[in-house]
C-alpha positions in Angstrom: -21.6 -7.6 -28.6 -23.6 -4.6 -29.5 -21.4 -2.1 -31.3 -23.1 0.9 -29.7 -22.5 -0.4 -26.1 -19.3 -2.3 -26.4 -16.3 -1.4 -24.1 -13.6 1.0 -25.1 -11.3 -1.7 -26.3 -12.2 -5.2 -27.5 -9.6 -7.7 -28.7 -9.9 -11.3 -29.8 -6.9 -13.5 -30.6 -7.0 -17.0 -32.1 -4.0 -19.4 -31.7 -4.3 -22.2 -34.2 -1.7 -24.5 -35.7 1.2 -22.4 -34.5 -0.2 -19.2 -36.1 -1.9 -16.3 -34.3 -4.5 -14.1 -35.9 -7.0 -11.5 -34.8 -10.7 -12.4 -35.2 -13.9 -10.6 -34.7 -15.5 -10.7 -31.2 -18.6 -12.2 -32.6 -16.6 -15.2 -33.9 -15.5 -16.1 -30.4 -19.0 -17.4 -29.4 -19.0 -19.8 -32.3 -15.5 -21.1 -31.7 -15.4 -24.9 -31.3 -11.7 -25.5 -32.0 -9.1 -26.6 -32.8 -6.8 -24.1 -31.2 -7.3 -21.5 -28.5 -9.1 -18.2 -28.5 -8.8 -15.2 -26.1 -11.4 -12.4 -25.9 -10.4 -9.4 -23.9 -12.7 -6.4 -23.1 -11.0 -3.4 -21.5 -12.4 -0.1 -20.3 -15.8 -1.0 -19.1 -17.4 1.3 -16.5 -17.5 5.1 -16.5 -20.9 5.0 -18.2 -20.0 2.2 -20.6 -22.1 -1.0 -20.9 -21.1 -4.5 -22.0 -23.1 -7.3 -23.5 -21.5 -10.5 -22.2 -21.4 -13.3 -24.8 -24.2 -15.9 -24.5 -21.7 -18.7 -23.8 -21.0 -17.2 -20.3 -23.6 -18.3 -17.7 -25.7 -15.4 -16.1 -24.0 -15.7 -12.7 -20.5 -15.5 -14.2 -21.6 -12.7 -16.6 -22.7 -10.6 -13.6 -19.4 -11.2 -11.9 -17.5 -10.2 -15.0 -19.1 -6.7 -15.1 -19.6 -6.1 -11.4 -18.5 -2.7 -10.2 -16.8 -4.1 -7.1 -14.9 -7.3 -7.0 -12.4 -9.2 -4.9 -10.0 -12.0 -5.9 -11.9 -15.3 -6.0 -12.0 -18.7 -7.8 -15.3 -20.6 -8.5 -15.7 -23.8 -10.4 -18.8 -23.7 -12.7 -19.4 -27.0 -14.6 -16.3 -27.5 -16.8 -15.1 -23.9 -16.5 -13.6 -21.5 -13.9 -14.6 -18.0 -12.9 -11.5 -16.3 -11.4 -10.8 -12.7 -10.4 -7.4 -11.4 -9.7 -5.9 -8.0 -8.7 -2.7 -6.6 -10.1 -0.8 -3.4 -10.6 -2.4 -0.8 -12.9 -0.5 0.1 -16.1 -1.4 3.8 -15.7 -1.2 5.8 -12.4 -4.7 6.2 -10.9 -5.1 9.1 -8.4 -8.5 8.0 -7.1 -7.7 4.3 -6.5 -5.4 2.0 -4.5 -3.3 1.4 -7.6 -4.5 -2.1 -8.2 -7.0 -3.1 -10.9 -9.1 -6.2 -11.2 -9.2 -8.6 -14.1 -12.2 -11.0 -14.3 -11.8 -14.1 -16.3 -14.2 -16.8 -17.6 -11.8 -19.7 -18.3 -12.6 -22.7 -20.4 -10.2 -25.3 -21.9 -9.9 -23.6 -25.3 -11.5 -20.2 -24.7 -10.7 -17.4 -22.2 -12.9 -14.3 -21.8 -11.3 -11.5 -19.7 -12.7 -8.2 -18.6 -11.1 -5.2 -16.9 -12.0 -1.6 -16.2 -8.5 -0.3 -16.4 -5.4 -1.6 -18.2 -3.4 -4.2 -16.2 0.4 -3.8 -16.3 1.0 -7.5 -16.4 -1.4 -8.1 -19.3 1.1 -6.9 -21.9 3.4 -9.8 -21.1 0.6 -12.3 -21.3 -0.5 -10.8 -24.7 3.0 -11.2 -26.0 3.0 -14.9 -24.9 -0.3 -15.4 -26.7 0.9 -13.8 -29.9 4.0 -15.9 -29.7 1.9 -19.0 -29.6 3.2 -20.1 -26.2 -0.3 -20.2 -24.7 -2.5 -23.0 -25.9 -5.3 -23.4 -23.4 -7.0 -21.8 -20.4 -4.6 -23.3 -17.9 -1.6 -21.8 -19.7 -3.3 -18.4 -19.8 -4.1 -18.2 -16.0 -0.7 -19.5 -14.9 1.1 -17.0 -17.2 -1.2 -14.2 -15.9 -0.6 -15.1 -12.3 3.1 -15.3 -12.8 3.1 -11.9 -14.5 1.0 -10.2 -11.8 3.1 -11.6 -9.0 6.3 -10.4 -10.7 4.9 -6.9 -11.1 3.8 -6.7 -7.5 6.9 -8.1 -5.8 9.1 -5.0 -6.3 6.3 -2.8 -5.1 6.0 -4.7 -1.8 9.8 -4.8 -1.4 10.0 -1.0 -1.9 7.6 -0.5 1.0 10.0 -2.5 3.2 13.0 -0.5 2.0 11.3 2.8 2.7 10.4 1.6 6.2 14.1 0.7 6.7 15.0 4.2 5.7 12.5 5.6 8.2 14.1 3.4 11.0 17.5 4.9 10.2 16.1 8.4 10.5 14.6 8.0 13.9 17.4 9.7 15.8 18.1 12.7 13.6 15.0 13.0 11.4 12.0 15.3 11.4 9.6 13.5 13.7 6.5 15.0 12.2 7.6 14.3 8.6 8.5 10.7 9.6 5.0 10.2 11.2 3.4 11.2 7.9 5.6 8.9 5.8 5.2 5.9 8.1 1.4 6.4 8.2 1.5 6.4 4.3 3.6 3.2 4.2 1.3 1.5 6.7 -1.8 2.5 4.7 -0.2 1.1 1.5 0.7 -2.1 3.2 -2.9 -2.5 4.4 -4.4 -1.8 1.0 -2.0 -4.2 -0.8 -2.5 -7.0 1.7 -6.3 -6.7 1.3 -5.9 -8.1 -2.2 -2.6 -10.0 -2.2 -3.9 -12.6 0.3 -7.1 -13.3 -1.7 -5.0 -13.6 -4.9 -3.0 -16.3 -3.1 -6.2 -18.1 -2.1 -7.8 -17.9 -5.5 -4.7 -19.3 -7.3 -4.4 -22.1 -4.6 -8.0 -23.1 -5.3 -7.5 -23.2 -9.0 -4.4 -25.3 -8.7 -6.5 -28.0 -7.0 -9.2 -28.2 -9.7 -9.3 -31.5 -11.6 -9.5 -30.3 -15.2 -7.8 -31.9 -18.1 -6.8 -28.5 -19.5 -4.9 -27.7 -16.3 -1.6 -29.5 -16.8 0.9 -30.5 -14.2 3.2 -27.7 -15.3 0.3 -25.2 -15.1 -0.4 -26.4 -11.5 3.2 -25.9 -10.6 3.2 -22.4 -12.0 0.0 -21.6 -10.2 1.4 -22.9 -6.9 4.6 -20.9 -7.5 2.6 -17.7 -8.0 0.4 -18.5 -5.0 3.6 -19.0 -2.9 4.9 -15.7 -4.1 1.7 -14.0 -3.1 1.8 -15.7 0.3 5.3 -14.4 0.8 4.2 -10.9 -0.2 1.3 -11.1 2.2 3.6 -12.1 5.1 6.0 -9.3 4.2 3.1 -6.8 4.0 1.9 -8.0 7.4 5.5 -7.5 8.8 5.6 -4.0 7.2 2.3 -3.1 8.9 3.4 -4.3 12.3 6.8 -2.6 12.0 5.1 0.6 10.9 2.8 0.5 13.9 5.9 -0.1 16.2 7.7 2.8 14.6 4.7 5.0 15.0 4.6 4.2 18.8 8.4 5.0 19.0 7.8 8.3 17.3 5.0 9.1 19.7 7.2 8.3 22.6 10.0 10.4 21.1 7.7 13.3 20.5 6.5 13.0 24.1 10.1 12.9 25.3 10.9 16.1 23.3 7.9 17.9 24.8 9.0 16.7 28.3 12.5 18.0 27.8 11.2 21.4 26.6 8.8 21.6 29.5 11.6 20.8 31.9 13.8 23.6 30.3 11.0 26.1 30.7 10.4 24.9 34.3 14.1 25.3 35.2 14.3 28.8 33.8 11.1 29.7 35.7 12.5 28.3 38.9 15.7 30.3 38.5 13.9 33.5 38.0 11.2 32.9 40.7 13.3 34.0 43.7 14.8 36.9 41.6 11.3 38.1 40.7 10.4 37.9 44.4 13.5 40.0 45.4 13.1 42.6 42.7 9.4 42.8 43.5 10.0 43.3 47.2 12.6 46.0 46.7 10.5 47.7 44.1 7.7 48.5 46.5 6.9 52.2 46.7 7.1 52.4 50.5 9.5 54.0 53.0 12.2 52.0 54.8 13.6 50.0 51.9 17.2 49.1 52.9 19.9 50.9 50.8 17.4 53.2 49.0 19.7 56.2 49.6 23.0 54.4 49.0 24.9 54.8 45.7 26.0 51.2 45.6 22.5 49.8 46.2 21.7 49.0 42.6 24.9 47.1 41.9 24.5 45.4 45.2 21.1 44.1 44.3 22.4 43.0 40.9 25.2 41.1 42.5 22.8 39.5 45.0 20.5 38.4 42.2 23.5 36.9 40.3 24.5 35.0 43.4 20.9 33.7 43.9 20.6 32.7 40.2 24.0 30.9 40.3 23.1 29.1 43.5 19.7 27.9 42.1 21.4 26.8 38.9 24.1 24.9 40.9 21.4 23.2 42.8 19.6 22.1 39.6 22.9 20.8 38.2 23.5 18.9 41.5 20.1 17.3 41.1 20.9 16.5 37.5 17.9 18.5 36.2 20.1 20.1 33.6 21.4 16.8 32.1 20.6 16.5 28.3 
């Protein structure tokens, strides 16, 4: 790789004879065994360029540095091009919180590229440094397990938050609940967009007939794929439940508006005859009954009270005042 255009962080680890050592990125291209070597490039993008090693075919090289990716698994000769999505190590305000890691996997050599740091990669690096990963199959299965373990609590938290929203339907703030449920639904949609393809990519790799993908590796790949499948189903359930809760909140809001409109209508109906009476008696014309009597004012007040009480009693009899 050209030193002037290399990514922000480049790391190469060699596992050989039970010992782990760091080697130069240029030595990875000439590696012929024995042992296992992992080259990781992190931080590409944002104006940075990357020279992909010559041992990576052009098609795979373009996929490793593409600006937009989705989880996939492609067999190329005796190697595998696989992209996965996982939780970011650092909070990213302008993203969905998931970062892609693109891998060119051979039996004794793995080349990985990411734009941002992947939270699960630290666990895999520790396994490499401990000498527990000896080939490409071990690496991908360990990475898939780590990514799924990182994502699982995040998916479960969405379900728990939605449970809390369901418990707040009766006494909660309708408008605040609508915003929170809309956020949960959007997060579920975003996560499912990548969780389901992660499942498919791992399932495809578990079916590849390579000597360096052992029976144990296939078992771990299928286990991770099953976990991603379960998360995809849970995210779909969260999305559907959120949509149902949103409809319930819309109905509840409409019911609240109807109740307030009914209260306003009842008050208006009570005062409608009173307004007619006071307006009629307030005309500036001769002949108004009781105009000269000292008791006329209190008589009109008492008459209005009786009319208001009668109208209110009628509304109560018709059950308009219930609730």
